[in-house]
Steps between C-alpha positions, in 0.01 A plus 500: 500500500171586666306398191672162498408449865137583423494248217652230722249583774215464251626155398534393865147613579367319191678177586385526860143543385509151346472363852151651513364218286141414580414157365144375509464211740355180358242307696408158368126490438279256683473181297212249475703210640357208698693339786529182293404391152163343443495117483807472725475348845761713675708810431846359426800725443656247260405528134575305183572836335825517697630201305718568198344373181769230471391369840132522417526327161712186540447359150837546318333537158269773630796667673683507166201659327468765771873578484474555127191714551669725755799537271329536162136605547455825309240652734741451789792641301294810417418543869871475588584763238246729665679441831833591338355819350347614830828420675678746273239764584554428868874555460430832330258604777781478757667799327190722512627678814819614322522820293471507123828603339545585133765649276439711194706676238349768278608762251287784369545774242243780484480760224244771584362749252723800434195719548424352842621629832709184553655524156601863542633431852715213375645710225563788738663313788649189338543612144328182388170411336456175694558358848630157598436305820673173599394307809610175668338432837391242755138527616373361831150483641385340824172485690502445873273215604333697778161327494609152398393523136819342370493236772148409397600490133776257593244300697276483191788361295578245770136387520481470122812285496363274773172472312678364192699264722185365665337491157776274369450268797127491430568407138734222614236354733255499209752338264591231754134425570407499129781255417400270787132516399587424138724211601235340721242550227735321262532207742121487528467485121760222492298308755175557315662387175619178667146445636348559155743259335422234761131555443556474124639153553189404699276649231685307232452175693131576552460569128677177414276295732188675369597429139558131574166475679328673208665261255377204710150644512502579874497877449362766269680740269392784731729360770792505255419858402482615863828329591664646192368850586643472849839404359486794259411738784805383694721544191364855466579568866858376450547735205367795704726417795805474274414842359461650848834347606678662206339838573592477869860409411515806274362723777759371747780556250391861449483558877863386523598740220553230237345418165207254511639152553436172679545489876688196625350341811567172673244486780125459523249705694485236773875551564474874561530635852450837663528596867217330686514728805320794344549791739387846391661697783372828642306747282716790624815329371346464155483879459878538519573181305268515202666716230189654340361607839837642600516680165165666566620616840803657334265687265333638812836605643583673173173695507577601860830651382317673213281675755819624669629636170172679423502648849863617473424674168275742689782621728788742428795367301859608561711488184863594456655556158859582414702538185856591423763475232673721245342769284640743245384716209820409314596151401873576544479565872208262578708274725720764661489430872412662732378788282230293323372325811144568616259345750163546667296336773126544547287367783127547510183382669187463290153455644215399268206733560241464227516224241131461417459249788731255321708414807195455721341279236816292470505445876134399519534266201808339662303443820211346308742276311645386832150415624433305178819303552398420857183345361694317227740362762212374711339346193823318408516354853135396480555335161804314632312368804220391267737312269660322796160404642390367159813289470460364854136399457574353156779286640287371788202418279712344228642256755149369557421503128815304421412234756146464366616500139753226580230288658270559203772409251576174683133406513446565127813302406357204687171563319671457161628156598155394624327631187741319270455169682122536497505598130704196406261284703196655335371657822567862386458680170757705308354831624586413860859420400536821298343705780733348758807575286384856428429573868837360604679711239332821618569416865871446437525815291321691776733357765805617304343845467429524873857400585628773270259753657629413845860549391394830344328614819822444697699695239235777512534516878878517476479790253217678685703497822791665316715195434709443189729803485767362734 
């Protein structure tokens, strides 16, 4: 009875020692954050990143593409599978504080040499040349979490799960942004194709007029050749644009997890709309909202827990083992109870003393890894602030560029009309007409490109701020 009390007391002391957990405190490192983002007038708490992607992108066709991408994109599905796998590991980690319990059944027959001491003893006492041993027992082992090692191991599993979760959100923001960028690029190519076809009609008319003037003797064959070359150049541009449209449609299809196919669209670039009140919000809010930055912070938290584990490995460990069951040297009475019952309990404290400096090295390496992750976290914040600043300055400058490009395009369109009238009246030569048409074509193509760049800069800002995963 006294022995049982001692065993129970040992268990109570072990369980009570769990309350002596010493967990390393985490202090968020100082971050290189400005009070407000560059190129913003005031620090506003509101941010476009708080909008759900369905609110940010109002185009129903684009919304449909993004929905398909979130559902079918293979990179995103792989990321979600990683989340599911780490979730299972997290569930398992919750059981780390419980004892390991196993059950085993074994049977053994030993036949020693007749000339050995064991062989002669068997023959003398048992009248047998062999010995049998049958065992069926439960085995239990448990380590008291005195120094918080198991708690820190559970924390590592939790941080790893959260990393995969934030990683999946980061992938979704990239998928959403990539689909939007591809869609706007497709609209730009549509616009440029329409411009090229309109210019082809002008080039055809110029060629027709030049041919008639050549036939009447008012022009040279060189003028016909130049007009024809301009028409051919426009036809070449149309073929290139049609190729680029097909390639962009294929890329969008793959992003949505489908085989390459045409993308149905019913609007033009001029009909697209994105939020005009571009508010970036506070830099401090971006840290907790942007998935890749949050993921890097979780890596830092994981390394902090790893330091705790390495530290706990240097302290004494209290382990309790127990086993019990039935044992017999005869199969016939193996399960006779209580005669065949046996049991044992062992509690021990082990203190590592000399392990070739392995534990000290592990601790120092864990600390260095934590310091590296502090630097990586700071770098991720710095990169994020840089991306946001780039998107903000691009958007502001592209507004000005779009206005100037619009004015230039209008001026050159008027120039075509003037050149054609002067050419017909004999006051201008064919080169002036061809030059006017070529300049107008390039200006319109450039205007379409600038409009697409501005849309892209807004999408870049939305993604850089951490929008797109809601």
